[in-house]
BADO-935533 format. One record per residue: residue in one letter; x, y, z of N, C-alpha, C, CB in turn. Coordinates in pm, whole numbers, plus 50000, padded with zeros to 5 digits. Glycine has a CB too. Layout:
BEGIN
aXYZXYZXYZXYZ ...
This chain:
BEGIN
x509625293151827510075279251814509745274251673509415270151922 x510765270051601510595265551462510595250451458511715271351371 x509435244351479509325229751482508825224951346508355225051596 x509575215951286509215210651155509015195651162510295214151052 x508485190151055508235175751048509565168351062507525171950913 x509615157151137510875149751154511445145051020510665137851246 x512755144251014513425139950893512955125950854514955140150912 x512695124250726512255111150678510765108950688512945100550754 x510035119350728508565118450732508005129750645508015119350879 x506715129750626506105140050541504685142950587506105135550394 x504245155050561502845158750576502165156650441502675173450626 x501075149450439500305147850316499125157350326499825132850295 x499185168150251498225179050264496925176050188498835192050213 x495855183550220494565181150153494635181350002493575191250198 x495565188949945495685189349799496195176149741496615200649758 x496795167649826497335154849781496545142849831498765153649826 x495815144349940495155132649998494095126549907494525136350130 x493545134749817492565129449722493165118249638492035140449632 x494425119949593495095109649514495275096949597496465114749463 x495655098949723495835087449812494515079749829496355092049950 x493445087149846492145080649868491695072849745491085090949904 x491975078249627491625071149503492395058049495491915079849379 x493715058649523494555046749518494135036649624496035050549536 x493865041549744493475032549853492155025449822493345040349984 x491215032549762489945026249728490135016149615488915036849687 x491005019349519491325009949412491874996949472492355016149313 x492784998249569493384986649634492324978449708494484990949733 x491474985349783490434978149859489474970849765489644987949949 x489194977049651488304970549554488944957949498487954980349439 x490234958249468490914946349419490934935349525492334949749376 x491114939249650491084929349758489704923049771491484935749891 x488654930949748487304925249750487124915249636486244936449739 x487674918649520487564909649405488254896249432488164916249281 x489354896749502490144884749529489784878249664491624888149527 x488864884549738488384879249866489474879149975487854865149847 x490254889849980491184891950091490534901450190492564897550040 x490584898050319489914905750423490944914050501489144896450519 x490544925950542491484934950608491784930550751490944949150609 x493054931550789493494929650927494224942150970494394917050941 x494004946451094494674958351147495424954351273493644969851177 x496724955851270497564951851383498214964251443498644941551338 x498764963151566499394974751630500574980051550499844971251772 x500884992951565502044998551496503334995251569501895013751481 x503254989851693504454984951758504204970951813504904994551871 x505264963151814505204949251859506414946551949505174939351736 x506404935052015507584930852089508734928851991507304917852170 x509894934152025511044933851935511374919751888512254939952003 x511194910051974511524896151942510774891151820511234887052060 x509574896351797508804892051680509584894351552507454899451674 x510234905851541510954909151418512334902651412511094924251406 x513004901351525514314894851522514184880151487515034896451656 x513084873851530512874859651501512374857351359511894853751599 x511514865951310510884863451180511654869851065509444868651180 x511964882751078512664889750971514104884950960512634904950995 x514734882351075516104877151076517104886851133516524873450937 x517924882251229518844891451296520064895151212519304885551426 x520184889251091521284893151002520844902850894521894880750938 x519574906450893519074915350789519364929950822517564913450770 x519394938350719519584952650739518474958550826519644960050605 x517264953550807516124958750883516394957551032514834951250846 x516764945451077516974943051220518254949751269517014928051249 x519304948851190520604953951236520694969251234521694948251150 x520014975851138520254990051119519014998951117520984991950993 x517844993251088516725001851049515565002451148516214997450919 x515534994051251514364993551336514355004851439514294980151407 x513175010151465512965019751573512555011751697511875030551535 x513505009651787513285001251905513425009652031514284989351907 x512565007052129512605014752253512165006052371511695027252242 x512505010252490512075003452612510855010852667513225002952719 x509815003352702508665010052762508875010952914507345002552728 x507885015952985508055018253129508135005153207506915026653182 x507734994353143507854981153207509154974253169506674972353170 x510064981953107511364976953064511244965952959512144971653184 x510174966552880509984957252770510514963552642508494953252754 x511174955752558511694960752432510614960052326512954952752388 x510244971652272509204972652169509784979152044507974980752221 x509194975951931509694981251804508534985651716510534970751730 x508664997651658507695002051558507814992651438507925016951516 x506684987751389506734977251288507454982051161505314972651253 x508484974651116509184978250993508564971850869510634974251003 x507704961850890507024954950779505794948050836507974944550708 x504934942950749503624938350795503444923450810502634943250705 x504264915350744504054900850746504174895050886505054893950654 x505214899050960505434893451093504224895851184506684899451156 x503674907851180502504911051263501284902851222502184925951256 x501084901551091499934893851042500044879151083499824894950890 x501244873551072501444859551109501324857851260502814854451060 x501834867451336501664867051482500184866751519502344879151548 x499384875251453497944875551479497284862451436497294887451404 x497724856851324497194844051275497384833151380497894839951143 x498554832951443498854822751545498104825851673500374822051572 x498194838351719497614842051849496104839851853497924856551881 x495444842651743493974841451740493504828351677493374853251663 x494454818951662494134805451612493334805851482493364797751717 x493754814551392493064815551264493284803151178493534827851189 x494274794951216494474782251146493314772751168495764775751192 x492434775851264491254767751288490024772151212490944767651432 x490144783051136489004787751057488584777050956489354801050984 x487284776450930486774766450836487294768850694485244766550836 x487404781750657487854785050521489354787450520487094797350468 x490054779150449491514780250435491864780850286492244768250505 x492904787450245493794795350330493124807950381495054798950254 x493674813450489493214826350541493864837250457493574827950694 x493024845850398493514855950304493324869850365492784854950166 x494434876350395494424888950468495084900050387495124887350603 x494664912450414495424923850362495494934550470494774929550232 x496514942950459496694953950553497154966250475497714950350665 x496924977750533497384990250472497605000250585496364995750365 x498845004750603499115014050712500575017650720498665008250842 x500925025950820502305030950831503275020450882502345042950922 x504485020450824505615012350869506775021950896506005001450762 x507785017050968508855025951013510215019250995508635029951160 x511105026050923512475021250907513425033050908512635013050775 x514485031950986515485042450990516465040250876516225042751128 x516235047150765517115046050650517215059550580516605035150551 x518185060650492518395073250423517215076450333519705072950342 x516685088550346515525092450266515915093750120514935105650317 x515085087750033515265088549889513905091049826515925075649832 x513885092649696512615095249627511635083849654512855096949475 x510505087249716509485077249743509795068149859509285069149623 x510895070549931511245062350047511405071250169512535054350020 x510635068250273510625076350393510855067450514509295084150406 x511145073750627511315066150751509965062050809512095074450854 x508955069850782507575065150803506935064650665506765074550902 x506475052950626505895051250492504645042750504506925044850394 x503835043250401502565035750402502725023650311501365044650355 x502385012150365502564999650291501234992250282503634990850357 x500974987050164499854977850142500444964050120498954982150021 x499884954150186500374940650168499274930350186501494937850264 x499494918550131498544907650151499294895250199497774904550021 x498584886550268499124873750313498064862950289499534874350465 x498494852050227497614840350210498274828950288497414836450056 x497664825050399498304815650491497464802850501498484822150632 x498124791550478497444778750494497414770150371496084781150538 x498124774050266498144766150142499554765650085497164772050039 x499924753750038501214751949970501014749849821501964740150030 x499874754149770499554752449628500244763249546498014752849606 x501034759849445501674770149361500664779049289502584763549260 x499424774549278498394782949214498124795549293497104775049196 x498254794649427497994806849506499184816249499497684803349652 x500384810949470501514819649443501184828549323502814811449417 x500634822249219500254829749099499134839649129499814820048987 x498194835949216497104845049252497654857449323496074838049341 x498564855249417499154866349491499874875949397500124861149599 x500654870449306501374878749210500384886049119502344870249126 x499324879149079498344885248989497614896749056497344874848941 x497374895649187496704906549259497604918949259496354902249404 x498884916949286499824928249286499864934849148501234923649327 x499974926649044500014932048908498714939248875500264920848806 x497604933648922496284939548894496164953648953495184930548949 x496684955449075496624968749137497344978949049497264968449279 x498534975549004499304984848920498624987248786500714979548897 x498064976848728497404978348598496134986748612497064964548539 x495354984548718494154992548741494505007148767493354986848858 x495715009448818496175023248840496675029548710497275023448945 x496635022148601497015027548472498465025648434496705041748469 x499215017948513500625015948482500785005348374501415011848608 x501635008248278501864999048167503334994448159501465005548035 x504225002548212505664999548202506114991948327506485012648184 x505704979348332505974970848448506844959048409504664966048511 x507624954348504508424942348483508334933548606509904945948451 x507904921148586507824911348693509044902248687506514903048684 x509764901248798510944892748807510684882248915512224901148838 x510954869448884510704858848980511944850048996509494850348937 x511974842749106513054833349132512544822949231514334840549187 x513254811949242512974802149345514124801749444512724788149285 x513804802949572514814801849677514914787549729514484811349792 x514034778749678514114764649715513604761849856515524759949703 x513564748949889513164744850024514384744650115512464730950022 x514194739650237515284739650335516484731750287514794734050467 x516254719850233517364711550186518154718550075516854697950136 x517444724749982518114731849872518954743249925517084737149771 x518434750450023519134762050075520364757950157518194770450161 x520264746750228521414741950305522564738550211521024729550390 x522264731650101523304728150003523914740749941522734719249892 x523044750349909523514762849850524354770749949522324771249802 x523934770850076524674778050179526094772750190523954776850314 x526244759750189527574753750199528464758250083527474738350200 x527874758549962528634762849843529004777649852527814760149715 x528094785849904528374800149916529504802750015527104807649960 x529484795650128530544797550228531904793950167530264788850355 x531944782950094533204778750030533654789049927533044764949964 x532694795249860533014805049755533564818049812531774807949671 x532914823149916533274836349967534354836150076532054843150022 x534444825250151535314825050269536774828750241535264811450331 x537404823850134538814827250112539074842250092539324819749991 x538034849750050538224864050022537274872750105538004866749873 x536724867450212535714874750288536284887650348535144865950398 x537584888350371538184900450427538054912350332539644898050460 x537794909650204537644920350106536244926350108537964915149967 x535354920250184533964924650187533694933250310533024912450185 x532554939850311532184948550422531944940450549530944956750387 x531884947350661531724940550790530414932850797531804950650904 x529364938350733528064931350734528184917850665526984939850664 x528834917550550529004904950477529854895150557529654907550339 x530864900150625531694891550707530884885050819532874899550766 x529994892850879529144887450986528124877450934528424898751058 x527724879050808526684870450752527224857450692525924878150646 x528524856550675529104845050604528634831850661530614845750608 x528714830050790528354817350851526854816550885529184815050976 x526284828050923524874827950964523924827050845524564840551045 x524144835650747523234835850631523964841550510521964844250661 x524794833550445525584838650332524744843050214526554828050286 x523494838650206522634843150097522454858250101521264836250106 x522514864050222522374878550237523524886150169522314882150385 x524684879450155525814886050089525434889949946527064876850088 x524654881549880524264884149742523374896449731523544872049683 x522794900549843521884911949845522574924649894520674908849932 x523894923849915524644935149971524754946549870526054930550015 x524434958549916524514970349827525934975949822523544981249873 x526724973449926528094978749932529014971149836528644977950076 x528904957949838529834949549762529214943449636530354938449849 x528154949249586527444943049475528284942249347526174950749446 x529334950649338530184950449219531464942249238530554964649180 x531584935449349532774927049372532754915549270532794921549520 x533894912049212533954901449110533384888149158535374899349067 x533504885049286532994872249335531464871449332533474869949477 x530824883049325529354883049315528924876749182528804897449327 x529654879849077529304874848944529474859648934530154881748838 x530444854349007530744839948994530194831749109532244837948986 x529384837949194528824830749310527934819249263528024840349400 x527934808049336527064796749300525604801149293527224785349402 x524914797049190523504800649172522604790849247523144800849022 x521634796449315520684787949386519944778649292519684796549463 x519774783049168519054774749069519744761349048518954782148936 x521054761149067521804748649048521684739149165523274751749024 x521074743849274520984735549394519534731949429521614742849511 x518614735749342517224732249368517054717149355516274739649270 x516454711049458516174696749446514954694749357515954690349587 x514644682349333513574679149237512234685149278513444664149223 x511944684649408510664689849457510574705049438510474686249605 x511664711949472511674726549459511584730849313512954732349522 x512294723949225512264727149083510874724949025513284718849006 x510224714049068508874711049019507884721649067508434697049066 x508064726249191507184736649245507324749549163507514739449394 x508554753349136508804765649059508254764448917510304768649055 x508354752648859507804750548725506294752648726508134736248674 x505624748148832504174749948843503804764748854503634742248964 x504574772048934504304786448948504414793248812505284792849048 x505464790148739505664796148606504534792148512507024791948547 x504094779748523502994775048438501714782848465502744760048458 x501404784948593500184792248628500274806948585499924791448780 x501424812948599501584826748552501364827648401502984832148589 x501834817748329501634817448184500154815848151502444806048121 x499454807648228498004805848207497284819148225497434795148305 x497764827248321497154840248348497654851248254497414844248492 x498504847348160499074857048064499814868448134497954862747976 x500544864948239501364874748311502814872548271501174873448466 x503404881748194504804880148153505744881248273505184890748046 x506844873748269507804874148379509204871348326507424864148489 x510184875648405511574872448380512114864948501512414885348351 x513064855948477513684848448587515044854848618513854833348551 x515244858248745516514863948790517024855248904516354878948835 x518024847148877518534837848978519264844949091519464827648914 x519514858049077520154865749184519154872449277521064876149124 x517874871249244516854877349329516704869149457515484878349254 x517024875149571516954867649698516014874249799518344866449758 x515634886949778514814894549872515594897150001513504887149902 x515124906050084515924910550197515534905150333515884924950203 x514634895350336514154890250464514434875250475512654893050482 x514754870750596515174856850614514054846650598515794855350749 x512794850850614511734840850617511324835550479510534846650685 x511864841350371511454836950238512044823350199511854847250135 x511244815550126511694803050063510804800649941511644790850164 x511224791149857510494788549732510324801649652509104782149763 x509104805149616508874816349525509274829849587507404816749484 x510044837549512510334851449546510094859849421511814853249600 x509594871949438509324880249320509424895049353507934877049264 x509664902949251509624917349259508944922849135511054923249274 x508234933849154507624941049041508314954549032506054942749059 x508774957948913509564970048893508904979148791510984966448848 x509214991948803508765001648703509845003448599508405015148770 x509455002548474510385004948363510155018648302510244994048256 x509415027248374509115040648322510365049348322508015047448406 x510545056648214511715065448202511625076548307511805071448059 x512725078648377512765089248477512205085448611512025100948427 x511865072548630511305068448759512355069048869510715054148749 x513625066748834514675067448934515535054948932514085069349072 x516625055549007517575044349010516995032249080518865048649080 x516185034549183515535023449254514195020949186515345026649408 x514095009849115512915007449031511884998249095513335001648899 x512214992149208511294982449268510054989149323511994974649379 x508894983949285507614988749334507064979849444506614989749221 x507224966749428506664957149524507534944749526505194953549488 x507464937649635508214925249646507524915749742509644927849692 x507764902949721507144893249810507654879249785505644893549796 x506994869849847507394855949828506754846749929508884854849835 x507164834249921506614823850007507434822950135506574810149935 x506764819650246507454818850375506974806650455507224831750456 x507054795050393506724782650463507644781350586506864770250369 x507044778350700507834776650822507744788350917509254774250788 x507314800150870507254811750958506174810251066506984824350876 x505034804651029503964802451128504474793251240502704796351061 x505184782751203505744773551304506784780651389506364761251235 x507604789251328508634796551400508024805451509509454805151303 x506784810251484506114818951580505134811451668505404829951507 x505264798151673504494790251768503214784151716504174798551882 x502984784751586501774779051529502034765651464501184788551429 x501004759851402501144746951334501774748751196499794739951322 x501924737951124502414738650987501364745450899502764724450932 x501644757650858500704765350776501504773850678499764774350864 x501754768750557502554776050459501904789450423502764767550333 x502724799150389502174812250354502914818950240502214821250474 x502264828650181502884836850077502234850650081502744830349935 x503014860850046502464874350047503354883949972502254879150188 x502944896649973503764907249915503464920149987503514908649762 x504304930149965504064943550017504464953749911504844945950151 x503724964749907504054975549814503934988949885503134975149689 x504794998249846504775011749900503755020249824506175018149892 x502875026749898501895035549834502605047849776500795039949935 x503635052749848504385064249798505005061249662505475068249898 x505575049549648506235046149521505215043149412507155034049541 x504055038249448502985036449350502575050049293501765029449415 x502425060049379502055073449333503155079449246501765082649452 x504425076849280505525081549198505495075149059506855078549267 x505195062149054505125055148925503995060548839504945040048947 x502875063548902501745069548828502175082848767500515071548921 x502885090848846503375103748798504405102048687503975111748913 x505285091948701506335089548601505755085848465507265078548650 x504595079048467503945075348341502955085948294503235062048356 x502985097448363502175109148324500685106048325502575114048187 x500255097748418498835095048432498185106048516498595081048496 x497015110448474496305120948546495435114848655495455129448449 x495625119648776494815114948889494215127148957495665106348990 x493225132948894492595144848951491415140649039492115154448839 x491325147149152490245144049245488945150549195490575149049389 x487915142549179486635147749134485915154649250485755136449076 x485205165249215484485172649318483395163949381483885185549260 x483265165549511482215158049582481195167549644482825149249691 x481235180349602480325190249660479065191549575481025203949672 x477935188649638476655189649568476135204049568475625180349631 x476145210349685475455223249700476295233049780474095221349767 x476355245449733476935256349810475795265649849478055264049728 x475645268449977474505276250028474975290450061473895269550154 x474245300350007474565314450031473385321050102474885321849897 x473675326650218472655334050292472965348850292472555328850437 x472025357250245472235371650234471455378850344471805376850094 x472165383150448471505389650560471485380550682470095393650523 x471275386450799471355379050924470305368050932471215388451042 x469065371150898468005361150905468255349950804466625367650879 x468695353750684468965343750581470135334850619469255350450447 x471125340650688472265332450730471835321550827473355341250795 x470925325150918470425315151013469745303750938469445321451114 x468975307450836468315297050755469345289050677467275303250658 x470415295650629471465288550555472165278350643472495298550499 x472415282050770473035272650864472135260450883473305279451001 x470845263050903469895252150924469785243250798468505257750961 x469695249650681469525242250557470775233950524469205251850442 x471945239550546473185232150521473215219450605474425240950552 x472815220550730472765208750818471765198550766472405212950962 x470555203250726469505194150678469965186850551468205201950650 x470635193950462471135187650339472125176550372471805198150247 x473035179350463474025169250502473375157050566475045175450598 x472315159450643471605148150705470945139350600470545153350803 x470655145050484470035137550374471085132150275469035146350300 x472355131950318473475126850238473705134950111473225112350202 x473435147850122473755157250015474915165650065472505166249976 x476055165049998477215172550045476965187450027478495168249970 x477235194950133476905209150132477985217250203475545211650198 x478145229750159479095238950219478485252850218480455238850145 x478955261450311478495275250315479645284250358477275276850411 x479425297050349480445307050381480435310050531480235320050300 x481635310950591481755314450732482615326950753482335302750810 x482785334850646483585347050655482775359550622484785346150562 x481455358050607480565369250575481055376950453480465378750695 x481425369650348481895375950226480725380050136482835366450150 x481025388250039479995392649946479565381049857480505404449859 x478355382649797477785371849717478695368149599476405375849666 x479285378049533480145375349418481335366749459480635388449355 x481905369549575483055361749624482625347649660483695368649746 x481435346449717480925333149752480655324849626479635334349837 x480155331249522479915324149396481225318949337479205333349294 x482285326949346483595322449300484075310449380484615333749309 x483805310849510484205299749596483455287049558483955303249744 x482155288249532481355276749492481885270749362479885280749475 x482265279449268482805274749140484155267849160482945286449041 x484985273749244486305268149271486205254349337487125277649359 x485225252549422485025239749492484325229349404484215242049618 x483875233449286483245224049195481825220349233484055211749187 x481125229449298479745226649340478845224749218479205238049428 x477885215549232476935213349124475845224149125476315199349136 x475445228049246474355237849259474725248449362473035230949301 x474125260149347474205270549448472795273849492474945283349394 x472625274749623471345278949680471525293049735470845269049791 x470685302349693470745316149743469485318949824470885326349625 x469705323849946468575327250034468715341950074468535318050162 x467695349950041467635363950084466325366550154467805373449964 x466055379150182464815382450252463595378550170464775397450284 x463625380950037462485377449952462235362449955462725382249808 x463295354749946463145340049947462575335350081464515333149919 x463065341550191462555337650323461055340250333463305345350434 x460635351650281459205355250288458365345350209458985369450234 x458905340350097458165330850012458405316350053458555332749866 x459205314350160459575300850206460135292550090458355293750268 x461035299250015461645293049897463125296649894460945297549766 x463845290849799465245294349775465455295449625466235283749839 x466505302649586466875303149446467915292149423467435317449405 x467575282449338468465271249310469075273249172467695257649317 x470415274249168471115276449042471955264449006471995288949050 x471785259648883472585248648829473835254748766471755240148723 x475005252148826476235258448777476685252848642477335256648877 x476245240948606476645235048478475915241848362476365219948478 x474635244848381473825250748273473605265748290472495243848266 x473775270748413473525284848441472065287948467474005293048327 x471185278048458469765280448482469495281348632468915269248419 x468485289548667468105290748808466585291648820468775303148873 x466085286248932464645285848955464355288049103464045272448908 x463185293849127462715295349265462075282149306461695307349279 x462585276149412462135262949455461635263649598463275252549442 x460415258649625459905258549763460805250249854458465253149767 x460985254749976461805247350072461255233250094461875254850205 x459945231850085459315218950112459705208250010457815220550114 x460065212349888460405202549784461875203349741459505204649662 x462655211749809464045214349768464895201749767464675224649858 x464875194349877465755182749890465405172249785465655176650031 x464125169849763463705159949662464165164249522462175158149664 x464085177249493464475182049361465995180649341464035196749343 x466765183649444468225182249433468605167649411468935187649559 x467965158649485468255144349470467895139549330467495136149575 x466745143949280466305139849147467245145249039464855144649120 x467605157949051468495164148952469875157648955468615179148978 x470375154349074471695147949086471695134149022472125146849233 x470595126749043470475113448985470475114148832469195106449035 x469755123848778469725125548632471105129348578468695136248593 x471805137848652473125142348608474125130748608473635153648698 x474065122248711474935110348718474635100748604474765103148852 x473365099348568472975090348459473525095248325471445089048452 x473505108448307474025114348182475535112648172473675129248174 x476235113448288477695111848290478075097448259478275115948425 
């Protein structure tokens, strides 16, 4: 039976997981700096959560969700994005009652979308995202954007482009919607079936259509910027002002609408400008979603957030030729020569690990020369050799692989000596 990984998914092997762990720790460190706390939600939710929040006219809901009936005949969906789940949890657990507002959350985990596999895009993918819920201050819009930019910059990326837009408030969008319907309706038969279905429900989605993006009417479509009321324009001006204060360069793209229905006011995308990164340059996207908490049964609690693909972050790092080599974490490789020495090696390896000293030993009964090669390949700092002579003297031969020096060390002082030597080596580095 030839069973392989399902299409659109991938195995991340030990040779690659080190890079993932470095990136994940970098992300967690940035979240600590910005005081965002981790939230972990189920990988599946009631389907209604996504149809109500993401929007039933979006590609995600119409084409990409993995939806199934459970044994209780309930419709469940593997989460296609993280904001809806985070906001659902915010409402369900009454986090709007927390003393410290806004509530600042982050998540990192698998999401699922049925779409054509492309470079860095899978049907199961890992997404990092943050949500700041409970503030309508444009300063936190700038903070959210700055956190996203900071992650990429800390990862060594330099060829970045931040694009922002304002989607306006409800009144602005209603006026714009009316203008869009009038613009597209006379020629809507020339557009794809999706655009035809969206004309009355959400014509803004037409501007995000990948099938008809080159249609002449796209170029002449009414710009949302022309329909921003005074309040929305003033809000957007504040966001731009705060980004300037933070010295974060940005471009304004009035055609940027994002792909989810819950967005309003600030919308943004971060793109890679690295040569050879690919046709799809977007690394992260996000925006404000005032009204979503109320839509899911909570009080008035404005929110903003973003999400980024870890797969695409790793691709961008590779595109800019940044080296992300996993550093060795092996302190000691233990070699036991002979049956009695092997028993002592098993015991000593366990004792070292209990003392938070990373240790490994041979389990294939290979010759000493082969074991030494293995220790070198694993990047061990020290090798411990135990033979009959060492057992008789209740000592071990401790070899420093960096200097090549070796000494007979009593078992009674071995652990203390390794800890002391490791501390000195870290200080020198």
